[in-house]
N, C-alpha and C positions, 0 to 999 in steps of 0.2 A: 405389496410395497408399503413401507412405513409412511405415516402421515407427516407432511412437512411441518417442521417446527417453525413458529414465527421468529422473526429476528428482532431483538431489542438492542438497537445500536448503542443507546446510552448505557445499558447494562454492560455491554462488551467493552465500550470505550467511554468511561465516565468523564474523561477530559473534554468530551463534546460539549458538556455543560459550560466549559470555560471559554467557548467561542462567544465573544461579546456580541457580534453581529447576529441578531436573531434570524435574519433571512439566510445567512450563510449556514448557521447551525441547522436550520430546517432543510436546506438543500443537501447538506451532508447526509442527514438521516434519510431523506427521500431517495437519494442516489443509492444508498445501501439497500433500502427496501425494494426499489425497483429491480436492482441486480439480483437480489435474493429471490424475488418472485419469478425471474427468468431462469433461475438455477435448477439443475437436475438433482441437486443435493436435498436431503430432507433434514439434515442436522448440520448446523454451521461448524461445529467442533470436529467434524469428520473431513472437512476440506483441507487438503494438504498444501504445503508451501509450494511444491511443484511436483512434476512427474518424477523428477530425480531426487527430491527431498521429501520423504514420506512424513516428515514432522508436520503437525497441524499448523495451519496458517494463523489461527486466532492468537495463540501465544506469541508467534512471530510478530504479528501486527501490533500487539500490545507492547512488546519489548521495543520495537522500533519507535512507537509513539513515546514511550517513557524515555528512551535514550535521546530522542530529538528534543524533547522538552528540557532534559538535563543539560544537553549541549547549549541550548538557548540560554538557560540559567547561567551557565559558566561564562558564556560570551558576555552577557550583561553584567555579571558580578565582577569579572576580572578585567574586562576590556572596555566596558561601557558601550558595547555594540548592541544596538536595539534590533531585536528579532520580532517580526510581526507574528504574534502568537496565533491570531485567528487563521492566517494563511498556513502556518506551520502545522497546527493541530488538524485543520481541515485536510491538508495534503497527506499527513501521516495516517489519518483514519481512512482515507480513500485510496491510498497508494496501491494496495493489493485487493481492493474490493472486487475487481473483475475476475479474480481467481475462481469465484463461485460460478462463473459462466465459461471459464477457460478450460476447466477440467471436469471430468465426470467419473464416477465409479464404474469401472469396466465389469463386464459379465464374469471375467476371470478373476475378479477381485483386485486387479491392478488398476491404477489410475491412468486414464487416457485423456488426451486432449479432445475437447469438443470441436465441432465444426468452427465455432467462433475462435476457439483457441488455436486452431490450425490456420485460419484465414487472416487473423489480425494479430499485431504485435501485443505483447503483454501490456496491460493497463489501457489499451485503446478503448475498450468498452466502459471502463470506469470513467475515463475522460469524456467520452461521448455522452453518456447518461448524465454525468455531472454538469456538463454544459447545458443540456436540456433542462436541468433543474435550476439553472441560474448561477452555477459556480463560475467565478470569474476566469477569464482566459489564463491569467498568470498561475492560477492553481492547477488548471488543466495541463499547463505546460510542465509543472512539477510532476504530475502524475505520469506524463508521457516520457519524461527524462529521468525518472528515479532508478532506472534499471541499466545495468551495463550493456544490455542488448539494444538500447536506444541509440539512434544515430547522432544524437546531440547530447551535450552535457547540460545540466540545469543552469539557468541564467541567474537565478536569485540565490541569496544567502540561505533562505528557507529550503530551497531545492537542493542546494549543495549539502546542507546538514542531513536532509532526508536520504540523499544518495549514499552518503558515507555510513550513516548508522544502519541503514538497511544491509549494506555489505558486511559490516561488522557483526550484525546479528546472524547472518548466514554462516559466518565463521563459527559462531557459537553453537549452532544447531546442526551444521553439516560439515563443511570443509572450507578451507581457505582457497578462494578463487583467484586471489591476487598473487602475482609473481613479480619478484624484483629481478631485473636483469642488469648485468654489468655491461656497459658499452665502452669500449676503448676505441678512441679515434686517434689518428695520426695527424 
């Protein structure tokens, strides 16, 4: 078995440096580090986006983070809408961090869900570990609601931005999951 490569969260997501709150920045890094220590993977760049999307999750995460910041920039520039950058960046960096414990490389070469991946909804472990490291509840809420599989839609503007850019990026790397239906009522 290959030796596990250490994870450098700031090298993967340089925008972490832009989190003004030092405690939040440290908690984001600590959350990723703890999840990575629990992970069966030895190389972060081998972790897929999902069992159905074999595309690596790192460029997906990086694209989602970049798009979320770009949307926040546009909202502020064109509409004067203030977006909490610390919350947005922290949530975007952590939104898919639990994938490292939700999936494992299978003996047959295919990606398989881990026990945690089968027993808990996507992003549960990222939110759980994040809360233990002091990530605020409102950011954990974003993590838990950033996916269409969540029972609830995000409450905050930051969560809504993240939800939509995550789905847009999935269209770019895999396929369009959205479907428009025509409803005719009498």
